[in-house]
MDTraj code that builds the backbone (N, CA, C; nanometers):
import mdtraj as md
import numpy as np

residues = "UNK UNK UNK UNK UNK UNK UNK UNK UNK UNK UNK UNK UNK UNK UNK UNK UNK UNK UNK UNK UNK UNK UNK UNK UNK UNK UNK UNK UNK UNK UNK UNK UNK UNK UNK UNK UNK UNK UNK UNK UNK UNK UNK UNK UNK UNK UNK UNK UNK UNK UNK UNK UNK UNK".split()
xyz = np.array([
    [5.5953, 7.7476, 8.7530],
    [5.7368, 7.7202, 8.7366],
    [5.8098, 7.8476, 8.6970],
    [5.9315, 7.8624, 8.7516],
    [6.0134, 7.9779, 8.7183],
    [6.0993, 7.9458, 8.5971],
    [6.1176, 8.0436, 8.5143],
    [6.2073, 8.0272, 8.4006],
    [6.3451, 8.0782, 8.4396],
    [6.4482, 8.0054, 8.4069],
    [6.5850, 8.0453, 8.4360],
    [6.6503, 8.1040, 8.3121],
    [6.7263, 8.2088, 8.3328],
    [6.7963, 8.2739, 8.2232],
    [6.9162, 8.1869, 8.1854],
    [6.9279, 8.1508, 8.0612],
    [7.0356, 8.0630, 8.0187],
    [7.1691, 8.1366, 8.0013],
    [7.1664, 8.2715, 8.0046],
    [7.2899, 8.3475, 7.9916],
    [7.3636, 8.3464, 8.1247],
    [7.4918, 8.3137, 8.1211],
    [7.5702, 8.3150, 8.2458],
    [7.6309, 8.4535, 8.2648],
    [7.6423, 8.4921, 8.3897],
    [7.6996, 8.6208, 8.4228],
    [7.8446, 8.6000, 8.4647],
    [7.9278, 8.6924, 8.4258],
    [8.0686, 8.6858, 8.4605],
    [8.1038, 8.8110, 8.5398],
    [8.1621, 8.7910, 8.6582],
    [8.2021, 8.9016, 8.7435],
    [8.3537, 8.9066, 8.7503],
    [8.4105, 9.0240, 8.7333],
    [8.5541, 9.0426, 8.7406],
    [8.5862, 9.1447, 8.8481],
    [8.7015, 9.1306, 8.9105],
    [8.7433, 9.2268, 9.0113],
    [8.8939, 9.2218, 9.0285],
    [8.9480, 9.3277, 9.0822],
    [9.0911, 9.3352, 9.1080],
    [9.1135, 9.3479, 9.2578],
    [9.2079, 9.2735, 9.3095],
    [9.2457, 9.2820, 9.4490],
    [9.3850, 9.3406, 9.4576],
    [9.4061, 9.4227, 9.5603],
    [9.5399, 9.4764, 9.5811],
    [9.6333, 9.3629, 9.6213],
    [9.7559, 9.3763, 9.5809],
    [9.8563, 9.2753, 9.6131],
    [9.8846, 9.2792, 9.7634],
    [9.8883, 9.1640, 9.8248],
    [9.9185, 9.1557, 9.9670],
    [10.0672, 9.1784, 9.9887],
    [10.0991, 9.2438, 10.0989],
    [10.2390, 9.2741, 10.1258],
    [10.3149, 9.1475, 10.1629],
    [10.4349, 9.1358, 10.1131],
    [10.5170, 9.0201, 10.1450],
    [10.6283, 9.0565, 10.2427],
    [10.6400, 9.1832, 10.2764],
    [10.7414, 9.2290, 10.3705],
    [10.6768, 9.3172, 10.4760],
    [10.7318, 9.3138, 10.5960],
    [10.6818, 9.3979, 10.7040],
    [10.7990, 9.4724, 10.7655],
    [10.7747, 9.5953, 10.8073],
    [10.8761, 9.6761, 10.8753],
    [10.8226, 9.7068, 11.0142],
    [10.9034, 9.6766, 11.1147],
    [10.8641, 9.7011, 11.2525],
    [10.9488, 9.8143, 11.3097],
    [10.8847, 9.9034, 11.3830],
    [10.9531, 10.0124, 11.4511],
    [10.9225, 9.9979, 11.5997],
    [11.0251, 9.9658, 11.6776],
    [11.0074, 9.9452, 11.8203],
    [11.0231, 10.0789, 11.8921],
    [10.9113, 10.1386, 11.9318],
    [10.9098, 10.2693, 11.9960],
    [10.9767, 10.2643, 12.1337],
    [10.9707, 10.1502, 12.1972],
    [11.0252, 10.1364, 12.3322],
    [11.1737, 10.1697, 12.3376],
    [11.2465, 10.1426, 12.2311],
    [11.3915, 10.1642, 12.2305],
    [11.4315, 10.3050, 12.1849],
    [11.3345, 10.3915, 12.1538],
    [11.3654, 10.5290, 12.1150],
    [11.3774, 10.6170, 12.2383],
    [11.4558, 10.7227, 12.2283],
    [11.4655, 10.8213, 12.3356],
    [11.3387, 10.9050, 12.3388],
    [11.3134, 10.9679, 12.4531],
    [11.1961, 11.0545, 12.4650],
    [11.2111, 11.1745, 12.3733],
    [11.0996, 11.2167, 12.3130],
    [11.1037, 11.3317, 12.2233],
    [10.9994, 11.3208, 12.1140],
    [11.0044, 11.4142, 12.0209],
    [10.9133, 11.4165, 11.9067],
    [10.9820, 11.3544, 11.7861],
    [10.9082, 11.2737, 11.7118],
    [10.9630, 11.2052, 11.5958],
    [10.8742, 11.2295, 11.4744],
    [10.9351, 11.2212, 11.3583],
    [10.8628, 11.2288, 11.2323],
    [10.9093, 11.1113, 11.1470],
    [10.8140, 11.0306, 11.1006],
    [10.8432, 10.9148, 11.0165],
    [10.8009, 10.9482, 10.8744],
    [10.8955, 10.9445, 10.7801],
    [10.8678, 10.9706, 10.6392],
    [10.8878, 10.8422, 10.5601],
    [10.7863, 10.8026, 10.4850],
    [10.7964, 10.6858, 10.3979],
    [10.8097, 10.7382, 10.2558],
    [10.9192, 10.7015, 10.1903],
    [10.9541, 10.7571, 10.0591],
    [10.9729, 10.6438, 9.9586],
    [10.9257, 10.6647, 9.8365],
    [10.9476, 10.5718, 9.7265],
    [10.9901, 10.6517, 9.6041],
    [11.1061, 10.6196, 9.5499],
    [11.1600, 10.6875, 9.4318],
    [11.1624, 10.8391, 9.4508],
    [11.2143, 10.8828, 9.5642],
    [11.2279, 11.0238, 9.6002],
    [11.0946, 11.0983, 9.6108],
    [10.9842, 11.0270, 9.6254],
    [10.8541, 11.0892, 9.6454],
    [10.7994, 11.0460, 9.7809],
    [10.7488, 11.1427, 9.8560],
    [10.6933, 11.1169, 9.9878],
    [10.5575, 11.0487, 9.9740],
    [10.5452, 10.9315, 10.0350],
    [10.4189, 10.8576, 10.0312],
    [10.3357, 10.8885, 10.1549],
    [10.3987, 10.8840, 10.2724],
    [10.3269, 10.9026, 10.3985],
    [10.4163, 10.9707, 10.4997],
    [10.3628, 11.0672, 10.5720],
    [10.4346, 11.1354, 10.6787],
    [10.3535, 11.1203, 10.8070],
    [10.4195, 11.0723, 10.9128],
    [10.3544, 11.0521, 11.0407],
    [10.4387, 11.1144, 11.1500],
    [10.3752, 11.1841, 11.2409],
    [10.4454, 11.2440, 11.3552],
    [10.3929, 11.1810, 11.4828],
    [10.4841, 11.1564, 11.5798],
    [10.4427, 11.1028, 11.7083],
    [10.5402, 11.1473, 11.8145],
    [10.4938, 11.1432, 11.9400],
    [10.5750, 11.1815, 12.0559],
    [10.6003, 11.0597, 12.1423],
    [10.7224, 11.0471, 12.1879],
    [10.7586, 10.9422, 12.2840],
    [10.7730, 11.0110, 12.4186],
    [10.6912, 10.9703, 12.5131],
    [10.6941, 11.0336, 12.6451],
    [10.7565, 10.9427, 12.7472],
])
top = md.Topology()
chain = top.add_chain()
for i, resn in enumerate(residues, 1):
    res = top.add_residue(resn, chain, resSeq=i)
    for name in ("N", "CA", "C"):
        top.add_atom(name, md.element.get_by_symbol(name[0]), res)
traj = md.Trajectory(xyz[None], top)
């Protein structure tokens, strides 16, 4: 017979908050050329992305 440990284990973890808003950028309606997308929060740059519309 196996003996079972009477102490219970407790596991904790944190999950990132799921986004409740979405932003869509329709590339089809942009003119041809090079673009730079800057995402800013409180005057700080979070993400910079560059892409070309051909």
